C-alpha positions in Angstrom: 0.0 0.0 0.0 1.3 3.5 -0.9 1.0 6.4 1.5 1.1 9.9 0.2 2.8 12.4 2.4 2.3 16.1 1.6 4.8 18.3 3.4 3.9 21.9 3.5 6.6 24.3 4.6 5.3 26.8 7.2 6.0 30.5 6.7 8.6 32.2 8.9 7.0 34.0 11.9 6.1 37.6 11.6 8.6 39.9 13.3 7.9 43.3 14.9 6.6 45.6 12.3 4.8 42.9 10.4 7.7 42.0 8.1 9.0 38.6 7.3 12.5 38.4 8.8 14.1 35.6 6.8 17.9 35.7 6.7 17.9 34.3 3.2 14.7 35.8 1.9 13.9 35.3 -1.8 11.0 35.5 -4.1 8.7 32.9 -2.4 10.8 30.1 -3.7 11.2 28.9 -0.1 7.5 28.1 -0.2 7.1 26.8 -3.7 7.7 23.1 -3.3 5.8 20.5 -1.4 7.2 17.0 -0.8 5.5 13.9 -2.1 7.2 10.9 -0.4 5.9 7.4 -1.1 6.5 4.6 1.2 5.7 0.9 1.5 7.3 -2.1 3.1 11.0 -1.8 2.4 14.1 -3.8 3.3 16.1 -0.7 4.0 14.1 2.3 5.3 14.7 5.9 4.3 16.3 7.8 7.2 15.0 11.3 7.9 15.8 14.3 10.1 14.8 17.9 10.0 15.5 21.2 11.8 15.4 25.0 11.5 17.8 27.2 9.7 17.9 30.6 7.9 14.5 31.6 9.2 12.8 28.5 7.7 13.0 24.7 8.0 15.1 22.0 6.4 14.2 18.3 5.7 16.6 15.6 4.7 15.8 12.0 3.6 18.5 9.6 2.8 19.8 6.0 2.6 23.0 4.4 1.5 23.8 1.4 -0.7 27.4 1.4 0.6 27.3 1.5 4.4 25.3 2.2 7.5 25.2 6.0 8.0 24.6 7.2 11.5 21.7 9.7 11.4 22.6 11.6 14.6 26.2 12.0 13.4 25.1 13.2 10.0 22.6 15.6 11.4 25.3 17.1 13.7 27.6 17.6 10.6 24.7 19.2 8.7 23.8 21.6 11.6 27.5 22.5 11.9 27.7 23.4 8.2 24.4 25.4 8.3 25.8 27.4 11.2 29.0 28.1 9.3 27.1 29.2 6.3 25.0 31.5 8.4 28.1 33.1 9.8 29.4 33.6 6.2 26.3 34.7 4.3 23.6 36.1 6.5 22.5 39.7 6.0 20.6 39.5 9.4 23.6 39.2 11.7 26.1 42.0 12.1 29.0 39.6 12.7 28.6 37.7 9.4 31.4 38.0 6.9 29.1 39.6 4.3 27.7 42.2 6.8 31.2 43.1 8.0 32.0 43.8 4.3 28.8 45.8 3.9 29.5 47.9 7.1 33.0 49.0 6.0 32.7 52.2 3.9 35.9 51.9 2.0 37.2 51.6 -1.6 40.3 49.6 -0.4 40.4 45.9 -1.2 38.7 43.8 1.5 39.3 40.1 2.3 36.1 38.2 2.1 37.3 34.7 1.4 37.4 32.4 -1.6 34.0 30.8 -1.0 32.1 34.1 -1.1 34.1 35.5 -4.0 33.5 32.3 -6.1 29.7 32.4 -5.2 29.3 36.0 -6.1 31.3 35.6 -9.4 28.8 32.9 -10.4 26.0 35.3 -9.6 27.7 38.0 -11.6 27.5 35.8 -14.7 23.7 35.3 -14.2 23.2 39.0 -13.6 24.9 39.8 -16.9 22.7 37.3 -18.6 19.7 39.1 -17.2 21.0 42.4 -18.6 21.3 43.7 -15.0 17.7 43.1 -14.0 19.0 40.7 -11.2 21.7 42.3 -9.1 23.0 41.5 -5.6 23.7 45.2 -4.8 20.0 46.0 -4.8 19.6 46.4 -1.0 19.3 50.3 -1.0 16.3 49.9 -3.4 14.7 47.2 -1.3 14.9 49.4 1.8 13.7 52.5 -0.1 10.5 50.8 -1.1 9.8 49.8 2.4 9.6 46.0 1.9 10.8 45.4 5.4 8.1 47.4 7.0 4.3 47.3 7.4 3.4 49.4 4.4 4.7 50.4 1.0 6.7 53.6 0.8 6.6 54.6 -2.9 9.7 56.7 -3.4 9.9 60.0 -5.2 11.7 60.0 -8.6 14.6 62.0 -7.0 15.0 59.4 -4.1 14.8 56.6 -6.6 17.5 58.0 -8.8 19.7 58.7 -5.7 19.3 55.0 -4.6 20.2 53.8 -8.1 23.6 55.5 -7.8 24.4 53.0 -5.1 23.4 50.0 -7.1 25.3 48.0 -9.8 27.5 44.9 -10.0 30.0 47.0 -12.0 30.7 48.8 -8.7 32.1 45.6 -7.3 35.7 44.7 -8.3 37.2 41.3 -7.8 40.9 42.0 -7.1 41.9 38.4 -6.5 40.5 35.0 -5.4 39.8 36.2 -1.9 39.3 40.0 -2.1 36.7 42.4 -3.3 37.0 46.2 -3.7 34.0 48.6 -3.7 34.2 51.3 -6.3 31.8 53.3 -4.2 32.3 53.1 -0.5 28.7 52.5 0.6 28.0 49.5 -1.8 26.2 46.7 -0.1 25.6 43.1 -1.1 22.3 41.2 -0.4 22.8 37.4 -0.6 19.2 36.6 0.3 18.5 35.3 -3.2 21.3 32.7 -3.2 21.7 31.5 0.4 19.2 28.6 0.4 20.2 27.1 -2.9 23.9 27.3 -2.0 23.2 25.7 1.3 21.4 22.8 -0.3 24.4 22.2 -2.5 26.8 22.2 0.4 24.6 19.9 2.5 24.3 17.5 -0.4 28.1 17.4 -0.5 28.2 16.4 3.1 25.8 13.6 2.6 27.8 12.2 -0.3 31.0 12.5 1.7 29.5 10.5 4.5 28.3 7.8 2.2 24.6 8.7 1.8 24.4 8.2 -1.9 20.6 8.4 -2.2 19.0 11.6 -0.8 16.6 14.4 -0.9 17.8 17.6 0.7 15.4 20.5 1.1 15.8 24.0 2.7 12.9 26.4 2.6 11.5 24.6 -0.5 14.7 24.6 -2.6 15.8 21.0 -3.1 18.3 18.6 -4.6 17.9 14.8 -5.1 20.2 12.0 -5.9 19.5 8.3 -6.6 16.2 6.8 -5.7 14.3 5.2 -2.8 15.1 1.8 -1.5 12.2 0.1 -3.3 13.5 1.4 -6.6 10.9 4.1 -7.0 12.1 7.7 -7.8 11.9 10.8 -5.7 8.7 12.8 -6.3 8.0 16.4 -5.3 5.0 18.7 -5.9 5.0 22.2 -7.3 2.8 24.5 -5.3 0.0 26.5 -7.0 1.2 30.1 -7.0 -1.6 31.5 -4.9 -1.2 33.9 -2.0 -4.5 32.9 -0.4 -4.0 29.2 -0.1 -1.5 26.3 -0.4 -2.4 23.6 -2.9 -0.7 21.3 -5.3 -0.2 22.4 -8.9 1.9 19.7 -10.4 3.6 16.5 -9.3 7.2 16.0 -10.6 8.8 12.6 -10.7 12.6 12.8 -11.0 13.9 9.9 -13.1 17.5 10.6 -12.6 20.2 9.0 -10.4 22.7 11.8 -10.6 22.1 15.0 -8.6 19.1 17.0 -9.7 17.9 20.3 -8.2 14.5 22.0 -8.4 14.2 25.6 -7.1 11.4 28.1 -7.4 11.1 31.9 -7.1 7.7 33.6 -7.0 5.9 36.9 -6.5 2.8 35.5 -4.8 3.9 35.5 -1.2 5.7 38.8 -0.7 4.0 41.9 -2.0 2.1 45.1 -1.1 -1.3 46.2 -2.3 -1.6 49.9 -2.5 -4.3 52.1 -4.2 -5.6 49.2 -6.1 -2.2 48.1 -7.4 -0.1 45.2 -6.4 3.6 45.8 -5.9 5.9 42.8 -6.1 9.0 42.7 -3.9 11.0 41.6 -7.0 12.8 44.8 -8.1 14.4 45.5 -11.4 17.8 46.8 -10.6 18.0 48.8 -13.8 14.8 50.8 -13.1 14.7 50.5 -9.3 11.0 49.7 -9.4 9.0 46.5 -8.8 8.5 44.3 -11.8 5.1 44.7 -13.5 4.8 41.6 -15.7 2.3 38.8 -15.2 4.8 36.0 -14.3 4.1 34.8 -10.8 6.6 32.0 -10.5 9.7 30.5 -12.2 10.9 27.0 -11.4 14.4 25.9 -12.6 15.7 22.4 -13.0 19.5 21.9 -12.9 22.1 19.5 -11.6 23.3 22.1 -9.1 20.9 23.8 -6.6 23.2 26.9 -6.4 22.9 27.6 -10.1 19.2 26.7 -10.2 18.5 29.3 -7.5 20.5 32.0 -9.2 18.6 31.5 -12.4 15.1 31.3 -10.9 15.4 34.7 -9.3 16.9 36.3 -12.4 14.3 34.8 -14.7 11.5 35.9 -12.4 12.9 39.4 -12.6 12.9 39.3 -16.4 9.4 37.8 -16.7 8.2 35.3 -19.2 9.1 36.8 -22.6 12.6 38.1 -21.8 13.2 35.3 -19.3 12.6 32.5 -21.8 14.9 34.2 -24.3 17.7 34.5 -21.7 17.2 30.9 -20.4 17.2 29.5 -24.0 20.5 31.3 -24.7 22.0 29.7 -21.6 20.4 26.3 -22.0 18.4 26.6 -18.7 15.5 24.3 -18.1 12.7 26.5 -16.6 9.0 26.6 -16.1 7.3 30.0 -16.2 3.8 30.4 -14.8 1.7 33.5 -15.6 -1.6 34.4 -14.0 -4.5 35.8 -16.0 -7.4 36.2 -13.6 -8.0 32.8 -12.1 -6.1 31.0 -14.9 -2.5 29.9 -14.7 -0.7 29.5 -18.0 2.6 27.5 -18.3 5.5 28.2 -20.6 8.5 25.9 -21.0 12.0 26.8 -22.1 13.6 24.7 -24.9 15.8 22.8 -22.3 12.7 21.9 -20.2 11.0 20.5 -23.3 14.0 18.3 -23.9 14.0 17.3 -20.2 10.4 16.3 -20.4 11.0 14.4 -23.7 13.8 12.4 -22.1 11.5 11.6 -19.1 14.1 12.9 -16.7 11.4 14.9 -15.1 7.8 13.6 -15.5 5.0 16.1 -14.8 1.5 15.1 -13.8 -1.5 16.8 -12.4 
């Protein structure tokens, strides 16, 4: 007998002022995936553990064909790594490496470490592919619009132009493998759009190192799988319907691939303001400084690396369906765009996703 388990990821608690305080906040991707785990009588059970990290939850399911992996020892290693990543990447703790970099108003080279330099250089490439729509230096704009408060603060044209002078990847120079230099002293980096995907990638490496060669790793809805379940069936996940008012299943995705496979989502339907009859998404176009106004409500990316997948889902959501599909096709990115027209959701695939479906690597069902 098969038991279907729907795992819904709870939202982070509201903080003082009504805003969501999520250390690695992104475009609702943390809420876009629901687990579908099937189970039956199995000779070797799937081991599971879960916890809290980065203002959200994590869930890990694994088993090994090679050896017995101690769950408590593995969880300790995972929690240690998540703590380390928080100390490196969190924009919500003053003592993190990235916030120390942000706090120093200087145009002198600053040591930030090879890990962050490498991660941000990967982000720079995706930013360039988005023609600057997606940009990690966007924090002054995010603060200006009031997306951390209880109400929207629509800026004046003068204030918007002033904030734009503090934004731009071109203002960040990589001087060597471990150092950055700000070309403007008050430049600030916001890593909220890349933290969860990168953390998934790092945790997956730990599982593989410890001999867990079959797994599903999920943090805040971003996930990566490898292998299959002990009964030979494949991992399955469900894509959430992009509605702000409820949580329900939109599509079931069966992952027919033994090698690592990541699924990440970014959306506009969880974090927004309604003001004077108009909805303002918290996804900002770094070129204009204003919220995006297209009809794309979510983008899901499929890739062999959760880090790259999450970089692209945010960038493509910023671009919207038309420009996003063009950019994704040029880069060979498998992505699903969902647009909302009234009560109807329309789906659009990139060329790479069509190929993925044709090969049965990812099987979609209602």
